[in-house]
C-alpha positions as CSV (number, residue, x, y, z in Angstrom):
1,X,67.3,76.5,-38.2
2,X,65.1,78.1,-35.6
3,X,64.1,81.7,-36.4
4,X,62.3,84.2,-34.1
5,X,60.1,86.4,-36.2
6,X,59.2,89.7,-34.4
7,X,55.8,90.6,-35.9
8,X,55.2,94.4,-36.0
9,X,51.5,93.8,-36.7
10,X,52.1,93.6,-40.4
11,X,50.0,91.9,-43.1
12,X,53.1,90.6,-44.9
13,X,54.7,88.8,-42.0
14,X,53.4,85.4,-42.9
15,X,54.7,85.7,-46.4
16,X,58.1,86.1,-44.9
17,X,57.4,83.1,-42.6
18,X,56.4,81.1,-45.7
19,X,59.6,81.9,-47.5
20,X,61.7,80.9,-44.5
21,X,59.8,77.6,-44.1
22,X,60.2,76.9,-47.8
23,X,64.0,77.3,-47.3
24,X,64.0,74.8,-44.4
25,X,63.8,77.2,-41.4
26,X,61.6,76.7,-38.4
27,X,60.0,80.1,-37.8
28,X,58.4,81.1,-34.5
29,X,56.3,84.3,-34.6
30,X,55.8,86.6,-31.7
31,X,54.1,90.0,-31.7
32,X,56.3,93.0,-30.9
33,X,54.5,93.5,-27.6
34,X,54.7,89.9,-26.6
35,X,58.4,89.1,-27.0
36,X,59.6,87.6,-23.7
37,X,63.0,88.1,-22.3
38,X,63.9,84.5,-22.9
39,X,62.7,84.4,-26.6
40,X,66.3,84.7,-27.9
41,X,67.4,81.6,-26.1
42,X,67.6,78.6,-28.5
43,X,67.1,80.5,-31.7
44,X,69.7,80.7,-34.5
45,X,68.6,84.1,-35.9
46,X,66.0,86.8,-35.5
47,X,63.9,88.6,-38.2
48,X,62.3,91.9,-37.3
49,X,59.3,92.4,-39.7
50,X,57.7,95.3,-41.5
51,X,54.9,97.2,-39.9
52,X,53.2,100.5,-39.5
53,X,54.5,103.5,-37.5
54,X,58.0,104.4,-36.4
55,X,60.8,102.3,-34.8
56,X,60.2,103.9,-31.4
57,X,56.5,102.7,-31.5
58,X,57.3,99.2,-32.7
59,X,57.0,97.5,-29.3
60,X,60.1,95.7,-28.3
61,X,61.7,95.7,-31.7
62,X,64.5,98.1,-30.9
63,X,65.2,96.3,-27.6
64,X,65.4,93.0,-29.4
65,X,67.9,94.5,-31.9
66,X,70.1,95.7,-28.9
67,X,69.9,92.3,-27.3
68,X,70.9,90.6,-30.5
69,X,73.8,92.9,-30.8
70,X,74.9,92.1,-27.3
71,X,74.8,88.4,-28.0
72,X,76.1,88.7,-31.6
73,X,73.0,86.9,-32.7
74,X,72.3,87.2,-36.4
75,X,69.4,89.6,-37.2
76,X,67.7,90.7,-40.3
77,X,65.4,93.7,-40.3
78,X,62.8,94.2,-43.1
79,X,61.3,97.6,-43.9
80,X,60.4,98.9,-40.4
81,X,62.9,96.4,-39.0
82,X,65.6,98.0,-41.2
83,X,64.6,101.4,-40.0
84,X,64.8,100.2,-36.4
85,X,68.4,99.0,-36.9
86,X,69.2,102.5,-38.1
87,X,67.5,104.1,-35.1
88,X,69.3,101.8,-32.6
89,X,72.6,103.1,-33.9
90,X,71.5,106.7,-33.9
91,X,70.5,107.3,-37.5
92,X,67.6,109.6,-38.3
93,X,64.4,107.9,-39.6
94,X,62.3,110.5,-41.4
95,X,59.7,111.0,-44.1
96,X,60.9,109.4,-47.3
97,X,61.5,111.7,-50.3
98,X,59.1,109.4,-52.2
99,X,56.1,107.7,-50.8
100,X,55.6,104.2,-52.3
101,X,53.0,101.5,-51.7
102,X,53.5,98.4,-53.8
103,X,55.7,100.2,-56.3
104,X,59.0,98.8,-57.7
105,X,62.4,100.4,-57.9
106,X,65.8,99.4,-59.2
107,X,68.3,98.8,-56.4
108,X,72.0,99.3,-57.1
109,X,74.2,97.4,-54.7
110,X,77.7,95.9,-53.9
111,X,76.7,92.2,-53.9
112,X,77.5,91.7,-50.2
113,X,75.5,90.2,-47.3
114,X,72.0,89.2,-48.2
115,X,72.4,90.8,-51.6
116,X,75.2,88.4,-52.7
117,X,74.5,86.8,-56.1
118,X,71.7,89.2,-57.1
119,X,71.9,91.1,-60.4
120,X,72.9,94.8,-60.2
121,X,70.5,96.4,-60.3
122,X,67.6,94.3,-59.3
123,X,63.9,95.0,-58.9
124,X,62.6,95.5,-55.4
125,X,59.0,96.2,-54.2
126,X,58.6,99.0,-51.7
127,X,55.9,99.8,-49.2
128,X,57.1,102.7,-47.0
129,X,56.7,106.3,-46.2
130,X,59.8,106.5,-43.9
131,X,63.5,106.0,-44.7
132,X,66.9,106.3,-43.0
133,X,68.6,109.6,-43.8
134,X,71.9,108.6,-45.4
135,X,74.1,111.3,-43.9
136,X,73.1,110.3,-40.4
137,X,74.1,106.7,-40.7
138,X,77.1,106.1,-38.3
139,X,80.4,104.5,-39.2
140,X,79.3,101.3,-37.6
141,X,76.8,100.7,-40.4
142,X,77.6,100.5,-44.1
143,X,75.1,101.2,-46.9
144,X,75.0,98.2,-49.2
145,X,72.2,99.2,-51.6
146,X,70.4,102.3,-52.8
147,X,67.8,103.3,-55.4
148,X,68.8,105.4,-58.4
149,X,67.7,108.5,-56.5
150,X,69.9,107.6,-53.4
151,X,67.3,106.3,-51.0
152,X,69.0,103.7,-48.7
153,X,67.6,100.2,-49.5
154,X,70.1,98.0,-47.6
155,X,72.7,98.4,-44.9
156,X,74.6,96.2,-42.5
157,X,76.7,96.4,-39.4
158,X,80.4,96.3,-40.1
159,X,81.3,93.9,-37.3
160,X,78.0,92.3,-36.0
161,X,75.8,89.9,-38.0
162,X,73.0,92.5,-38.3
163,X,71.6,93.6,-41.6
164,X,68.5,95.4,-42.9
165,X,66.6,95.9,-46.2
166,X,64.1,98.7,-46.7
167,X,62.2,96.8,-49.5
168,X,60.1,93.6,-49.2
169,X,62.0,90.4,-50.2
170,X,58.7,88.4,-49.9
171,X,56.9,90.4,-52.6
172,X,56.2,88.5,-55.8
173,X,57.7,91.4,-57.8
174,X,61.0,91.5,-55.9
175,X,63.8,89.7,-57.7
176,X,65.7,87.1,-55.7
177,X,63.7,87.2,-52.4
178,X,64.4,83.6,-51.6
179,X,68.0,84.0,-52.4
180,X,68.3,87.0,-50.0
181,X,66.8,84.9,-47.2
182,X,68.9,81.9,-48.1
183,X,72.0,84.2,-48.0
184,X,70.9,85.3,-44.5
185,X,70.4,81.7,-43.4
186,X,73.8,80.8,-44.6
187,X,75.3,83.7,-42.6
188,X,73.5,82.2,-39.6
189,X,75.4,78.9,-40.2
190,X,72.5,77.1,-42.0
191,X,73.2,77.1,-45.8
192,X,70.3,76.2,-48.1
193,X,71.0,73.8,-51.0
194,X,71.5,75.9,-54.2
195,X,69.0,73.7,-56.1
196,X,66.3,74.4,-53.6
197,X,66.9,78.2,-54.0
198,X,66.9,78.0,-57.8
199,X,63.7,76.0,-57.8
200,X,61.9,78.5,-55.5
201,X,63.2,81.5,-57.6
202,X,62.0,79.9,-60.8
203,X,58.5,79.6,-59.3
204,X,58.5,83.2,-58.2
205,X,59.6,84.3,-61.7
206,X,56.6,82.6,-63.2
207,X,54.3,84.2,-60.6
208,X,55.8,87.6,-61.3
209,X,55.4,87.3,-65.0
210,X,51.7,86.4,-64.5
211,X,51.3,89.4,-62.2
212,X,52.6,92.0,-64.6
213,X,50.1,93.7,-66.9
């Protein structure tokens, strides 16, 4: 599976690239100001990465999302990429009610899309000062995960293969990060062997246990 990763100048992007490669994908990374018009040709899916700033200042990220929607090309937005999905469909992205950098939260969800098969709730690691305002999310998008305080943590388009998560799946303290990306790859038509996902998850659980005080 060939994946275009739109890099929003983020220090975490190559952790996402590593996760994708571990799951058998072939990631191609392009900076958000260097995504050519033909970059979507020949890829099976697009991942729009985290990054600083607002969706409107994230280079070609919002345009890439629009073009994926036109082509019905599967797309996953992470953190800033998630916010950009909201912005493309007219939702308001504003200062989050809580500013978090490397902090974990419990995410309650409906077990659909990339969150299928995860415990409810699960632990997710957050690095963000902006969030999508829930009451501005249009009918085309459905919220699939929230924190206990109601901050939107995941959403997806009701008809198009476009989905976003506000947290960082690639963080060592996020539960089920490999499973989320494997779910997304399966939705792109490239399922990952369950044994491989279980093996990678077990390794991350060991790292997470070592990282906790």
